[in-house]
C-alpha positions in Angstrom: 12.1 97.3 -43.2 15.2 99.6 -43.5 15.0 101.2 -39.8 18.6 101.9 -38.9 19.7 103.1 -35.7 22.7 105.8 -36.2 23.7 109.5 -35.4 20.5 111.0 -37.0 18.3 109.0 -35.2 19.7 108.6 -32.0 22.4 110.8 -31.0 23.4 108.6 -28.0 24.2 105.4 -30.1 27.9 105.8 -30.3 28.2 105.8 -26.5 25.2 104.1 -25.2 25.1 100.7 -23.9 21.4 99.7 -24.2 21.5 98.9 -28.1 23.7 96.3 -29.5 23.3 96.3 -33.3 24.1 100.2 -34.0 24.7 101.3 -37.9 22.9 98.4 -38.8 19.4 98.0 -40.7 16.4 96.2 -38.6 16.6 93.3 -41.6 20.2 92.9 -40.9 19.7 92.7 -37.2 17.0 89.9 -37.5 19.4 88.0 -40.1 22.1 88.3 -37.4 19.9 87.1 -34.4 18.8 84.3 -36.6 22.1 83.1 -37.9 23.5 83.3 -34.0 20.6 81.1 -33.0 21.2 78.7 -35.5 25.0 78.3 -34.6 24.2 77.8 -31.3 22.1 75.1 -31.6 23.9 73.3 -34.3 26.5 72.9 -31.5 23.6 71.4 -29.0 22.8 67.7 -28.1 19.5 68.5 -29.1 17.8 70.7 -31.6 14.3 71.4 -32.3 12.6 69.4 -35.2 11.9 72.6 -37.2 15.3 73.9 -36.7 15.9 74.0 -40.5 12.5 75.9 -40.9 13.4 78.4 -38.1 12.3 81.5 -38.0 12.2 85.1 -36.3 9.0 87.4 -36.2 9.8 90.9 -36.4 8.7 93.5 -34.0 5.7 95.9 -35.2 7.7 98.6 -33.7 11.0 98.7 -34.2 11.1 102.2 -32.5 9.1 103.3 -29.8 8.4 100.0 -28.4 9.3 99.9 -24.7 7.1 100.6 -22.3 9.4 100.5 -19.2 12.7 101.8 -18.6 15.3 101.8 -15.7 17.1 105.2 -15.2 20.3 106.4 -13.4 19.8 109.8 -11.8 23.5 111.0 -10.5 23.6 114.3 -9.2 20.5 115.2 -10.4 21.2 114.4 -13.9 19.2 111.7 -15.6 20.4 109.0 -17.9 21.8 105.7 -19.0 25.2 104.3 -18.2 28.1 104.2 -21.0 29.2 101.0 -22.7 31.1 98.8 -20.4 31.1 101.9 -17.9 29.1 103.4 -15.1 29.5 106.9 -16.5 26.2 108.7 -17.0 25.2 109.5 -20.4 22.3 112.5 -19.8 19.5 111.8 -22.5 16.3 113.4 -22.5 14.6 111.2 -25.2 15.6 107.6 -26.2 14.5 106.0 -29.6 13.5 102.4 -28.5 10.8 104.2 -25.5 7.4 104.8 -26.0 7.0 108.5 -26.3 4.6 108.8 -23.3 7.6 107.6 -21.3 10.2 110.2 -23.6 7.8 113.1 -22.5 8.2 112.1 -18.8 11.8 112.0 -19.0 11.9 115.8 -20.1 9.2 116.6 -17.3 11.6 115.2 -14.4 13.5 117.4 -12.3 15.7 116.5 -9.4 17.7 118.5 -7.4 21.6 118.4 -8.0 22.8 116.6 -5.2 20.4 114.0 -5.9 21.4 110.2 -7.0 19.1 107.3 -7.2 17.7 104.4 -9.5 14.3 105.1 -11.2 11.8 103.1 -13.1 9.6 104.7 -15.6 6.6 102.3 -16.9 3.1 102.8 -18.4 0.0 101.3 -16.6 -3.4 101.4 -18.0 -1.6 104.1 -20.7 -0.4 106.4 -18.0 3.0 106.9 -17.0 4.0 105.2 -13.6 7.4 106.0 -11.8 9.2 104.6 -8.5 12.3 104.3 -6.9 14.5 100.9 -7.5 15.8 100.3 -3.9 18.2 97.4 -4.6 20.0 95.5 -8.0 17.7 93.2 -8.4 14.5 95.4 -7.5 12.2 94.5 -10.3 8.7 94.0 -11.1 8.5 92.0 -14.2 6.0 93.0 -17.1 7.1 92.6 -20.7 8.2 95.5 -22.3 7.1 95.5 -25.7 3.6 95.1 -26.1 3.0 94.4 -29.4 5.5 91.2 -29.8 3.8 90.1 -26.5 0.7 90.0 -28.0 1.8 88.0 -30.8 3.7 85.6 -28.1 0.1 85.2 -26.5 -1.7 84.5 -29.3 0.5 81.6 -30.1 0.7 80.1 -26.6 -3.0 79.9 -26.7 -2.9 78.5 -29.9 -0.3 75.7 -28.7 -1.7 75.1 -25.5 -4.9 74.4 -26.7 -6.6 74.6 -23.6 -10.2 73.1 -23.0 -12.6 72.5 -20.5 -10.9 69.2 -19.5 -7.5 70.6 -19.3 -5.6 71.2 -15.5 -2.7 73.7 -16.6 0.1 74.3 -14.2 2.0 78.0 -15.0 5.3 78.0 -13.4 6.7 81.8 -13.5 3.2 83.2 -13.9 4.1 86.4 -12.6 1.1 88.8 -12.9 -1.1 86.2 -15.3 0.5 87.5 -18.6 -0.6 84.2 -20.1 -3.0 82.8 -17.0 -5.8 85.1 -18.1 -5.4 85.1 -21.7 -5.8 81.3 -21.8 -8.6 81.4 -19.2 -10.5 83.8 -20.9 -9.9 81.5 -24.2 -11.3 78.6 -22.3 -13.0 79.6 -19.2 -13.4 76.0 -17.8 -9.9 75.6 -17.7 -8.7 75.0 -14.5 -4.9 77.1 -14.0 -2.4 76.5 -11.3 0.3 79.6 -11.4 3.4 79.9 -9.5 5.8 82.5 -8.8 6.8 84.9 -6.0 5.0 87.7 -7.1 1.2 86.9 -8.4 -1.8 88.8 -8.7 -4.1 89.3 -5.8 -7.0 86.7 -6.5 -10.0 85.6 -4.4 -11.1 83.3 -7.0 -10.6 79.5 -7.0 -9.4 79.7 -10.7 -7.0 80.8 -11.4 -5.2 79.7 -8.5 -2.2 81.5 -7.5 0.2 80.5 -5.3 2.9 82.8 -3.8 6.3 81.2 -3.5 9.5 80.3 -4.8 8.9 77.9 -7.7 10.4 74.8 -6.4 8.4 75.8 -3.0 5.5 75.6 -4.9 5.9 72.4 -7.0 6.7 71.0 -3.2 3.5 72.4 -1.8 1.5 70.9 -4.8 3.2 67.6 -4.0 2.3 67.4 -0.6 -1.3 68.1 -1.2 -1.3 65.4 -3.7 -2.3 67.3 -6.5 1.0 67.6 -8.8 0.4 64.7 -10.7 -3.0 65.8 -11.6 -2.1 68.7 -14.5 -1.7 67.4 -17.8 0.1 70.6 -19.4 2.8 72.8 -18.4 3.4 76.5 -19.2 6.3 78.0 -18.2 8.2 81.6 -18.7 11.3 81.6 -16.8 13.6 84.4 -16.1 16.8 84.4 -18.1 18.8 82.1 -15.8 16.0 79.7 -17.0 14.0 76.9 -15.3 17.0 74.5 -14.1 17.9 71.2 -13.3 15.9 71.5 -9.7 12.9 72.4 -11.2 12.3 70.2 -14.0 13.7 67.1 -12.0 11.3 68.0 -9.5 8.4 67.7 -12.3 10.0 64.3 -13.6 6.9 61.9 -12.5 4.3 64.5 -14.0 3.0 62.9 -17.2 2.6 66.3 -19.3 1.3 65.6 -22.7 2.4 69.1 -23.6 4.9 71.8 -22.0 4.7 75.2 -23.9 8.1 77.0 -22.8 8.7 80.8 -23.2 12.3 81.6 -23.1 14.1 85.3 -22.9 17.7 82.9 -23.2 18.2 80.7 -26.1 21.5 79.1 -23.7 19.7 78.6 -20.9 16.6 77.2 -23.2 18.9 74.8 -24.6 20.2 73.3 -21.5 16.6 72.9 -20.1 15.8 71.0 -23.3 18.5 68.7 -22.8 17.3 67.9 -19.4 14.0 67.3 -20.6 15.3 65.4 -23.6 16.6 62.8 -20.8 13.1 62.7 -18.9 11.1 61.5 -22.2 10.1 64.7 -23.8 10.7 65.7 -27.5 11.5 69.4 -28.7 9.3 69.4 -31.2 9.3 73.1 -32.3 10.6 76.6 -31.6 9.4 79.8 -32.9 11.8 83.5 -32.3 10.1 86.9 -31.7 12.2 90.0 -31.6 11.1 91.8 -28.4 13.9 93.8 -28.0 14.8 95.1 -31.3 18.4 96.5 -31.8 19.6 94.5 -28.9 21.0 91.1 -28.5 18.1 89.7 -27.2 14.9 88.1 -28.4 12.2 85.7 -27.1 11.8 82.1 -28.2 8.7 79.9 -27.9 9.1 76.2 -27.8 6.6 73.0 -27.7 8.0 69.4 -25.9 5.8 66.8 -25.6 6.3 62.9 -24.9 
């Protein structure tokens, strides 16, 4: 696993702000991330029960794993921002992007006076593109399909869905976990809440298109909130937060499966859940974003 990012593999690595770990072997980046998490959680009021056996699952593809990206177009030139700068690095290929996206980047051609932000992404094997109209204009999909598959397999195993379960899924997105859970156990009832959800005309899964807090409040008004026995959540980097967790105070989930992309907000949420009587049973790390400082964490909480 002696993959390394350097000027031979990426001509932009010394200037580009995308990859945090440059001139470092992939093995060393994994160890660095593992050490950072152990140090972070050693200072916490609460730690997962398996902290001494913490592991990080590597990405099957250290390079060419990313299936979507946002690019800046400045006066017709395409690229990324330099480190700690809004200056443009013009590129025609990125080593962490799927080669189908790299091929499309080389084909793009804009007028010299054109400036915009664009997004390229894979959908059903084809490269799609769109204009990003505002700062936080994101359509959320996981960007590393191979690691997402590993996480999904573990979510299925940890959730252990059966026909007797009623699962509440917060921040369900377009059904990244919803549909695999239902496929594994077709008679499990699942209700997902998010600001953007699939168009679904069936009763199961049920999707509520709303802010998560508003969706929880709706279920409470319908006297359905307390009928769920398991919770799956995959919040943004800001975490679920105190308001959401407090809104679920009176629920008696036998198990919570929590997917996090931010170990710090996960730790904050874990402290709140512990105050509500939940034990942080386990955590497992996944290297969703090789050569960057980011990772995914999969945790289980139970009463």
